[in-house]
N, C-alpha and C positions, 0 to 999 in steps of 0.2 A: 756707454755714451753719456749717461746721466752724470757720471763722475766728472767727465770732461766739461760739462756745462754748469758745474756748481758755481754759484755766485756767492761771494763773501765780501766783507768790508776789508779795506786796507789795514795793515800792509800785506802785500801779496808776495813780497820777497822776504823770507825769514832767515834768521841766523840761529846758531846754537844757543845764543844768549837768551835767557828768560828774564822776566821782570824781577823775580825774586833774587836771581843771581846778581843782577845789576845793582839792585837795592842793597844787597848784602855787601857788595864791594864798596858802595858809598858809605855804609855804616862803618865798615872797617877803616876806610880812609878818614872818617871823621873822628875816630877814636883818639889819635894823638892830640888834637885840639880840645876834645872833650875832657880827656884825662888831665891835660894841662890846666884847663879852666877850673876843674875841681881842685887841683893842687893849688892854683893861684888864688881862688876865692873861698875855698873851704867847703865844708860839708853841706852848706846851704845850696851851693851850686849843684851838687849831686841830687838834692831834694827837688830842685826846680826841674832838672833834666828828667828825673823819674816821673814827676807829676805831669809834666807836659807830654811826654811820650805816652803815658798811660791814658791821658785824656784823648789824644788823637786815635789811638787804637780802639778804645772803648766806644768813642763816638761812631767810628766806622762800623764796628761790630753791631751796636745797638740799632743804627740806621738800617743796616741790611737785614737785621732780624725783623724790624717793624715793617719794612717794605717787602719782606719775603724775597729778597734778592740773594744771589750767590755770595757766600762769605769770601771776602778778598783780603782779609788781614794777613793771610799767609804770604802775600806778595811783598810784604815788608815796606810798602810805600808809605803807609801811615806811620810806621816807626821812623822813617827818614824825615817825614814832614815834622813830626814831633821833636826829633833831635835837632833839626835845623832851626825850628822856632825857638827851642830852649837856648841854643847857642847864640841867638839874636836878642836874648833878654838880659837886662842887668841883674846882677845877683841880689840887688836890694829889693826887687819886686816881691809883693806878697804872693803866697802860694796860689791864690785864686786867679791871678793873672794868667798863669800857665794853663789853667782849665778853660778860661774864657777864650784864650787864643787858640787852644787846641780844638775846641768845639767849632769855633768860627772857621778855622782852616779847613777842617774836614767837611763839616756840614754845609757851610755857605759856599766856600770857594771850590770844593771838590765834588761832593756827592750830589748837590742840587743841580750841578751842571752835567751829571751823567757818570761821575766817578773818574777813575784814573784814565788819562788820555783825552778827557773831554774838558778839563778845566782850562780856562782862558788865561789864568795867571798862576804864578807859583804860589801854592797854598800857604807855605810858611811865611813868605814875604807879604802876601795879602793879609794874613793875620797880624803880622808885625805892624804894618801900616795902619790897620784898624785899631790896634792897641795904642799906637802913637797918637792917633787922632782922638781916641776916646779917653785915654789916661795919660795925657802928655807929661804931667809932672812926675808921675810914677815911672814912666818909661825913659825919662831923661835924668833920673837920679842915679848917679853912678857911685855914690858914697857907700862904703862898706867898711868892715873891720880892717881890711887890708889896705884900702886906699881911700883918700878923701880929696875933694877938690875936683877940678875939671879934668876931662879926658885929655890925653896928649894932643889929639886933633883940635880940640877946642882951644887948648893953650897955644898951639901954632897959629890958629886963626886970630887969637888975641895978641899975637906978636911976641909971645914968650918963648924961651928956649926949652927944648925937651931933649931927653936922652934917646937918640935913635936906636942905639943898641938894646936898651930896655924894651923899646917898641918891637924890635925884631924878635927878641926872645919871648916877650910877653909879660914882663914885670910892670904892668901898667893897669890903670883903670879902663873900663870899657864893658862891653857885653861879655858873657861867659866864654863865647867861642871866637871872638874877633881879635883878641889881644896878641896872640902868638903868631906872627907871620911865619916863623920857622915851622911850626907844627902844621899850619894850613898848607904850606907849600909841600911839606913831606907827604901829607895825605893826597894832595893833587898829583904828585909824581906817581903815586901808586895807581891812581885812576888812569893816568896817561899810559903807564906801563901795561896796564890791563886792557888798554884800548877802549875804556868806557867813555872817556872824553878825549878830545884833541885840543890843540892850541889855537884853533881858528878863532873862537869867540873870546876866551880869556886873554889870548895874546893880543888880538886886535883891540880889545877893551882897554887893557893896561897901557899899550903903546899910544893909543889915541888920547887916553887920559893924561899921560905924561906930556905929550905934545901940547895939549890944551893948557896945562898948568904952566909950561914953559912960556907960552905965548901970552897967556892972560892971567896967570896967578899973581903977577906983581913982583915976582922975585927973579924972573928970567931963568937961566939954566943953573940955578943954585942947587948943588947936589944935596946939601943938607935939607933944604926945603922939600925937594922932590922925594927924597928918601923918607922923610917923615910923613908925607902925603901917601906914599905907597904902603908904609908899614902901619899907619894909623887907620882907625875906623874899620868898616866892613868891606873894604875894596877887595882884598884877596879872597875872603870867604865868599863874597858875592860873585866874583869873577869865575872862580873855579867850581863852586858847588851849587850856585843858584842860577846864574846866567846860562849855564850849560844844561839846564833841565830839558830833557828830551821833548816833553809835552809842549812847553811854552817857548821854545826857541825856533827859529826858522829851519826848514828841512834842507834848503838849498845851500851849497857852499858860498855862492855869491851873497845870498841873503844873510848868512852867518857873519860874513865880514862887515856888511852894512850894519847889522844888528850890533856888533861889537863896537864899531865906530860911534854909533848913536849913543850907546851906553857910556862910553868914555867921555864924549862931549857933554852929555847931560849930567853925569856925575861931577864933572869939572864946573859946570854952570852952577849946580847946587852948592858946591863947596865954596866957590868964589863969590857968588852973588847973593846967596840966601843968608838969613840970620843963623841958620844951623851950620855946624861944621861938617856934617855928614850929608849923604844924599844917595848912597848906593841903593837902598831899598826902593825909594821912589823912582830912581832911574830905571831899575830892572822892571818894576811894575808897569811903568809907562812904555818901556820897550816891549813887554809882553803884549800890550794892547795894540801895538803897531805891527806885530808879526804878520797878521793876515794881509796887511797892506804891502809889507816887504815881500811876502811870498807871491803876491799878485803880480809884481813886476819882475820877479827873479825866477819864477818857475819856467823852465824851458818849454817851448811850444812843441806839440807833438808833430812828428813828420807827416806832411800832408796838410798841415794847418799853419804853414809859415815857418815851421821848424826845419833845421838842417839835418841831413842824414848823418848819423854818428859814424 
């Protein structure tokens, strides 16, 4: 009888998937864009990835040692956080930026709020926004041995012509992991095939963004302009790999659609109205903050409290 009365925290419905299995799938899905980023920007990109991932893993390990908590680095979530953060950094950043970002992501955004499952925003994006605010000139310098000048998205905003095919393949300036739309979509297809993610959030995000840019981008349904907006910046990486984060997205299907629409509109507002050509990171962070409100209005009521019998 005592077993039947056992009380535990959610989730109460469990699947065969484990956190480590899901995180491993995400790491594998990120390998194409990571490998291409190293190929595109050179050995320094590999160094930044290695330093950033090491900083996130070590921060989690040391924190749990000092607080005498169970070691959780085996769930690979710290590796995913470090990898995503590294892919959101320009290759021109000094090595210590990866360490500061990794420590902030794990210590401030994740562990101080209770660890995996308790953080209120995506740790990698939280750290990137922190770095953008704290080291703006460093984080917006995309000059390197391979490329000089503005990113394609900044060039589009300035009214210049860009090569969309190069943007799709990834032969452009940008952060380490955002340049190749092709590699990002390839990894996303793997996650969809493994049923790690679905198209509710990324699909709604991208479609609502396109509609906003057609209506308010100033170019109408110009295929060249829309294609460059889709292939440029962090839209694809954010839509498939960060907006879909299990912890910081809504749990209801209706809420996920609302969340995706909000992200698409907000990203469009940032790109059209702000001085910056980008806006994905801030859009997702603000979306994370609104998730509790979205769920408040989209969670179904229990039967007997105004809800309908299923």
